[in-house]
C-alpha positions as CSV (number, residue, x, y, z in Angstrom):
1,M,29.9,63.6,40.7
2,L,32.8,65.1,42.6
3,E,36.2,64.1,41.3
4,I,38.4,62.6,44.0
5,T,42.1,63.1,43.9
6,V,45.0,62.8,46.3
7,K,47.5,65.6,46.6
8,N,50.2,66.3,49.3
9,N,48.5,63.7,51.6
10,A,45.1,65.4,51.3
11,I,42.0,63.9,49.8
12,C,40.4,66.4,47.5
13,F,36.7,66.3,46.6
14,G,35.9,68.4,43.6
15,K,37.4,72.0,43.4
16,H,36.5,73.4,46.8
17,F,36.9,70.8,49.6
18,S,39.7,68.6,50.9
19,L,40.6,66.9,54.1
20,N,43.6,65.2,55.7
21,F,44.5,63.1,58.7
22,Q,46.6,64.6,61.4
23,R,48.9,62.8,63.7
24,T,48.4,63.9,67.3
25,L,48.8,63.2,71.0
26,R,46.7,60.5,72.5
27,I,45.1,62.3,75.4
28,P,44.9,60.5,78.8
29,D,41.8,58.4,79.3
30,D,41.4,59.5,83.0
31,G,37.8,60.9,83.1
32,K,39.0,64.5,82.5
33,T,37.9,66.5,79.5
34,Y,41.0,67.9,77.7
35,P,41.4,70.8,75.2
36,L,42.3,70.2,71.6
37,P,45.8,68.6,71.1
38,P,48.0,69.8,68.2
39,G,48.6,68.3,64.8
40,L,52.0,66.6,64.6
41,G,52.1,66.4,60.8
42,D,50.0,64.6,58.1
43,F,49.5,60.9,57.9
44,P,50.8,59.7,54.5
45,V,47.9,58.9,52.2
46,C,48.4,56.3,49.6
47,K,46.1,55.3,46.8
48,V,45.1,51.6,46.7
49,D,45.3,51.6,42.9
50,D,49.0,52.6,43.0
51,Y,49.7,49.3,44.9
52,I,47.0,47.1,43.5
53,S,49.2,44.0,43.1
54,R,50.2,44.1,46.8
55,V,47.0,45.1,48.7
56,P,44.6,42.5,50.1
57,E,42.0,41.2,47.7
58,T,39.2,42.6,49.9
59,W,40.5,46.2,49.2
60,K,40.0,45.9,45.5
61,E,36.2,46.0,45.9
62,H,36.3,49.3,47.8
63,G,39.4,50.9,46.2
64,G,40.1,54.2,48.0
65,V,43.2,55.0,50.0
66,F,45.1,53.8,53.0
67,I,47.1,55.3,55.9
68,P,49.5,53.8,58.4
69,M,48.9,54.0,62.2
70,Y,50.4,52.4,65.2
71,Q,48.2,50.5,67.7
72,R,46.7,53.0,70.2
73,E,47.8,56.0,68.1
74,A,45.4,58.9,67.7
75,L,44.3,61.0,64.8
76,W,42.1,64.0,64.0
77,I,40.5,64.9,60.7
78,Y,41.3,68.3,59.3
79,F,38.7,69.8,56.9
80,R,39.6,72.5,54.4
81,G,36.8,74.3,52.6
82,V,36.0,77.7,51.3
83,N,34.0,80.3,53.2
84,W,31.7,81.1,50.3
85,R,30.7,77.5,49.3
86,P,30.0,75.0,52.1
87,N,29.9,71.2,51.9
88,A,28.0,68.5,53.9
89,V,30.4,65.8,55.1
90,K,29.6,62.3,56.5
91,I,32.2,60.4,58.5
92,A,31.9,56.8,59.5
93,V,34.3,54.5,61.4
94,G,33.9,50.8,60.4
95,K,30.7,51.9,58.7
96,I,29.3,53.3,62.0
97,N,28.4,57.0,61.7
98,A,30.7,59.0,63.9
99,V,28.0,61.6,64.6
100,S,24.9,59.5,65.1
101,G,26.2,56.1,65.9
102,K,23.9,54.5,63.4
103,P,24.9,52.1,60.6
104,W,26.3,53.8,57.5
105,Q,23.8,55.1,55.0
106,Q,24.4,57.5,52.2
107,K,21.3,59.6,52.6
108,L,21.6,62.7,54.8
109,Q,19.4,62.6,57.9
110,A,17.7,65.8,59.0
111,N,15.9,64.9,62.3
112,D,19.0,63.3,63.8
113,Q,21.8,65.2,62.1
114,D,24.5,62.7,61.1
115,Y,26.9,64.9,59.2
116,V,29.0,68.0,59.6
117,I,29.1,71.3,57.7
118,C,32.4,72.6,56.4
119,P,32.8,75.4,57.1
120,A,32.2,76.1,60.0
121,Q,33.3,72.6,61.3
122,P,37.1,72.9,61.1
123,W,38.0,69.4,62.4
124,L,36.7,66.2,63.9
125,D,38.7,64.5,66.6
126,G,36.5,61.6,67.7
127,I,33.0,60.1,68.1
128,N,30.1,62.2,69.2
129,S,29.5,60.7,72.7
130,G,28.8,63.5,75.2
131,E,27.5,67.0,75.8
132,G,30.2,69.3,74.4
133,Y,32.8,66.6,74.1
134,I,33.9,63.8,71.9
135,R,36.0,60.6,72.6
136,Q,39.2,60.6,70.7
137,F,39.8,58.5,67.6
138,V,42.3,55.8,68.6
139,A,43.5,53.0,66.3
140,M,43.1,49.3,67.3
141,P,43.5,46.1,65.4
142,L,40.4,44.4,64.1
143,G,39.3,41.1,65.7
144,M,39.6,42.1,69.4
145,G,36.3,43.9,69.8
146,Y,37.8,47.3,70.8
147,T,36.7,49.3,67.9
148,V,33.5,51.4,67.7
149,E,32.3,49.0,64.9
150,G,33.0,46.0,67.1
151,Q,31.1,47.3,70.1
152,V,28.1,48.7,68.2
153,T,27.6,45.7,65.8
154,G,29.3,42.8,67.6
155,K,31.6,42.1,64.7
156,E,34.6,43.8,62.9
157,E,34.4,43.3,59.2
158,F,35.0,46.8,57.7
159,G,37.4,48.8,59.9
160,G,38.9,52.0,58.4
161,I,37.1,55.3,57.8
162,Q,34.3,56.0,55.3
163,I,33.7,59.5,54.0
164,I,31.2,61.1,51.7
165,V,31.1,64.7,50.7
166,F,28.0,66.5,49.2
167,D,28.1,69.7,47.2
168,P,25.3,72.3,47.6
169,K,22.5,72.5,45.1
170,P,23.3,74.5,42.0
171,G,22.8,78.2,42.2
172,L,22.8,78.5,45.9
173,F,26.4,79.5,46.3
174,P,29.0,80.9,43.8
175,E,31.4,78.6,42.0
176,E,34.2,81.2,42.2
177,P,35.1,83.5,45.2
178,P,33.2,86.8,45.3
179,P,35.3,89.7,44.1
180,Q,35.7,91.2,47.6
181,L,37.2,87.9,48.9
182,S,39.4,87.0,46.0
183,R,41.8,89.8,46.9
184,K,42.1,88.7,50.6
185,R,44.1,86.1,52.3
186,G,42.1,83.4,54.0
187,I,39.4,82.5,51.5
188,S,40.2,78.9,52.3
189,Y,39.0,77.7,55.6
190,D,42.3,77.0,57.3
191,M,41.4,77.1,61.0
192,G,43.3,73.8,61.3
193,D,46.6,75.6,60.5
194,A,46.7,76.9,64.0
195,R,46.9,73.4,65.3
196,E,49.1,72.1,62.5
197,D,51.7,74.8,62.2
198,I,52.8,74.8,65.8
199,C,54.2,71.3,65.5
200,F,57.4,69.4,64.9
201,A,57.1,68.4,61.8
202,L,47.2,41.1,65.3
203,S,45.2,41.9,62.3
204,A,47.4,44.1,60.2
205,E,44.2,46.1,59.4
206,M,42.9,48.6,61.9
207,G,39.8,50.3,62.9
208,L,39.1,53.3,65.2
209,A,38.2,52.9,68.9
210,A,37.3,55.5,71.5
211,G,39.9,57.2,73.6
212,G,39.9,60.0,76.2
213,K,37.4,62.9,76.4
214,M,38.1,66.1,74.5
215,K,36.2,69.4,74.4
216,Q,34.6,69.7,71.0
217,E,31.2,70.6,69.6
218,I,29.6,69.3,66.4
219,Y,27.8,72.3,64.9
220,P,24.2,72.1,63.7
221,D,23.4,72.6,60.0
222,R,22.4,76.3,59.8
223,Y,21.7,76.0,56.1
224,G,19.1,73.2,56.3
225,I,19.1,69.7,54.7
226,N,17.4,71.0,51.5
227,T,20.6,72.9,50.7
228,W,22.6,69.7,49.8
229,D,22.6,68.0,46.4
230,E,22.5,64.3,47.3
231,T,23.1,63.4,43.6
232,N,26.4,65.3,43.5
233,F,28.9,63.7,45.9
234,G,32.3,62.1,46.3
235,R,32.9,59.0,48.3
236,V,36.1,57.4,49.5
237,Y,37.1,54.4,51.7
238,V,40.1,54.9,53.9
239,H,41.8,51.7,55.0
240,I,44.0,51.8,58.1
241,V,47.1,49.5,58.3
242,N,49.7,48.8,60.9
243,S,53.4,49.7,60.4
244,M,54.4,46.2,59.2
245,M,51.7,46.0,56.6
246,Y,52.5,49.5,55.4
247,R,56.1,48.5,54.8
248,E,55.1,45.3,53.0
249,I,52.8,47.2,50.7
250,T,54.7,50.3,50.0
251,G,58.4,49.5,50.8
252,K,58.4,52.8,52.8
253,E,58.9,53.5,56.5
254,P,55.9,54.8,58.4
255,P,56.2,58.0,60.5
256,N,57.8,57.7,64.0
257,T,55.5,57.3,66.9
258,P,54.5,60.7,68.4
259,V,55.4,62.1,71.8
260,T,53.2,61.5,74.8
261,A,50.8,64.1,76.1
262,K,52.8,64.3,79.3
263,T,56.1,65.0,77.5
264,Y,54.4,67.5,75.2
265,S,53.0,69.5,78.2
266,E,56.3,69.4,80.1
267,Y,57.8,71.4,77.3
268,N,55.0,74.1,77.7
269,L,53.8,73.6,74.2
270,P,50.3,74.8,73.3
271,W,46.9,73.1,73.4
272,F,43.9,74.7,71.7
273,D,40.3,75.9,72.4
274,L,37.7,77.6,70.3
275,Y,35.6,80.7,70.9
276,D,32.4,79.1,69.4
277,E,29.7,79.7,72.0
278,K,27.1,80.8,69.4
279,K,27.3,77.9,67.1
280,G,25.5,75.3,69.1
281,D,26.1,71.6,69.4
282,V,24.4,68.5,67.9
283,A,23.0,66.3,70.6
284,P,25.3,63.4,71.6
285,S,24.6,60.0,70.2
286,T,23.0,57.6,72.7
287,I,24.6,54.7,70.8
288,L,28.1,56.2,70.9
289,S,27.8,57.3,74.5
290,Q,27.7,53.6,75.4
291,V,30.9,52.8,73.6
292,K,33.7,51.8,76.0
293,S,37.1,53.4,75.7
294,V,40.3,51.4,75.0
295,K,41.2,51.6,78.6
296,E,37.8,50.3,79.7
297,M,38.1,47.5,77.2
298,D,41.5,46.5,78.6
299,K,40.0,46.3,82.1
300,N,36.9,44.3,80.9
301,L,39.1,41.8,79.1
302,G,41.4,41.4,82.1
303,F,44.5,43.0,80.5
304,A,47.0,44.9,82.5
305,P,47.2,48.6,81.6
306,Q,48.6,48.9,78.1
307,Q,49.1,52.6,77.9
308,D,50.2,55.6,80.0
309,D,47.0,57.4,81.1
310,T,48.7,59.6,83.7
311,S,46.7,62.8,84.1
312,V,48.1,65.9,82.6
313,D,47.5,69.3,84.2
314,I,47.3,72.0,81.5
315,P,47.6,75.6,82.8
316,Q,45.2,78.0,81.1
317,A,48.2,80.0,79.8
318,Q,49.2,76.9,77.8
319,I,45.8,76.8,76.0
320,K,45.7,79.0,72.9
321,K,42.3,80.4,72.0
322,L,41.2,80.3,68.4
323,K,38.4,82.7,67.4
324,V,36.0,82.4,64.5
325,D,33.4,84.9,63.4
326,P,29.8,83.8,62.8
327,D,30.7,82.9,59.2
328,G,33.5,80.6,60.2
329,V,36.4,82.9,59.1
330,R,39.6,82.7,61.0
331,D,40.2,85.8,63.1
332,G,43.8,85.1,63.8
333,N,43.4,85.6,67.6
334,W,45.6,82.8,68.9
């Protein structure tokens, strides 16, 4: 089994793979498809066991970790692996698979791929709901029906994010970097640095809902499902709490709310895009394509607009291109 540790706000699975959660701009939900917004710093990741006397009783069954988010705040998941030893990674939101839209199950699905491969998948910003795009992960309280879980299942009992990471079968890939790579910078798959380094530094529990459209592909598994050792995995439950609950549990202040997409663009700061035409794209989920966005839910429930969805015009010169070679290695062209 892969040992799970938390270090510098990253969740590490075994020796070769980790991920973290990036604070980001909530893109406008205006029907347009936006490029990739930046990372605005890590969400703090806290272990449930470190606050076991203060967390809700229901958390003690799942254990895991927790992160603070503001209502209607967005995030993206940043994957860090190594180029010479890939992992298969399943992500669910409220126990609904973020790739397939089906109920959470541990077994990997081959015919209807319900996982990502890292590398070459550098990040995941939302649910797989359209051809060549996703709908952004946006936090909403449980109990109002906004979340992906609430819309797909008709109830909200789990919330949070569920993650499982599988190692490849023994002998297929080296345990240590090949000699020709060990002397080079970049053996870690750090495509996400380009997005991260550019930056400035009801129910109290939350789940993830759908936001605006963003250009992003989910790459097919080029190795094949028989590559992955389904007996060797690491699994973690990520609880999401609002700022008040975070203060009560930890005694710490949550991060400040991020700037808006409109303000960010007015300062001519960069957005991002990938040269990844040859990698392909997993078919969108018919289930997730039916999930309504937060803005649509506001309208359906008769609420006045609760967020600024003013369209943002992003000049091509403001979109920085990131290039990856066929093996997923960062080219540095951005």
